[in-house]
C-alpha positions in Angstrom: 176.1 220.0 84.6 175.8 216.0 83.8 176.0 213.3 86.3 176.6 209.5 85.8 176.0 207.0 88.5 177.1 203.6 89.0 174.5 200.9 89.4 174.2 197.3 89.5 173.1 194.9 86.8 170.3 192.8 88.3 168.3 191.3 85.0 169.0 191.2 81.6 165.5 191.7 79.6 167.0 191.9 75.9 170.5 191.2 74.8 169.5 192.1 71.1 172.8 194.6 70.3 171.0 197.5 69.2 168.0 197.2 71.8 169.7 196.0 74.8 168.1 196.9 78.1 168.6 195.4 81.6 166.9 196.1 84.8 169.9 198.4 86.9 169.5 198.8 90.8 170.6 202.2 92.3 170.7 201.8 95.9 167.3 199.9 95.9 165.9 201.6 93.3 165.3 199.7 90.0 165.4 201.3 86.4 165.4 199.7 83.0 168.3 201.2 81.1 169.6 200.7 77.9 172.7 198.5 77.5 173.8 199.0 73.7 177.1 200.5 74.9 178.1 197.9 77.2 176.4 194.6 76.1 179.5 192.5 77.9 178.1 193.4 81.1 177.1 190.6 83.5 174.3 190.4 86.3 176.2 191.6 89.5 178.2 193.8 87.7 178.2 197.6 88.0 177.8 199.8 85.1 178.1 203.5 85.0 174.6 205.1 83.6 173.9 208.5 82.2 170.2 209.6 81.1 169.1 206.0 81.4 172.2 204.7 79.0 174.7 202.7 80.8 178.1 204.0 79.2 180.8 201.7 81.1 181.3 199.1 83.2 183.3 199.9 86.8 184.6 197.4 89.0 182.6 197.3 92.5 185.4 198.9 94.3 185.3 202.0 92.1 181.3 201.9 92.1 181.2 201.7 95.9 184.1 204.6 96.0 181.9 207.0 93.6 178.5 206.3 95.7 180.5 207.2 98.7 181.7 210.5 97.3 178.3 211.3 96.2 176.9 210.5 99.3 179.6 212.9 101.3 178.4 215.7 98.6 175.0 215.0 100.0 175.4 215.7 103.3 177.6 218.5 103.1 174.8 220.1 101.1 172.5 219.7 104.1 174.6 221.1 106.7 173.3 224.6 107.6 175.8 227.4 106.6 177.3 229.6 109.7 
């Protein structure tokens, strides 16, 4: 199964279209991601990242909704079975 998660653009490292890279924050953890698919993303915006590649932009409300749902899934996995 594939999973893509939202992260916030915190710093551009390279805006050259083919090699675009930015630092993305995922709930306090920062990673460098490739940004060639979303070169128009600005600092403070959210992007959806899959396998280290930002594949689309997403608004802040939708990003928060996705993160909440992922958190709920994680919490339901932690509950013991009867």
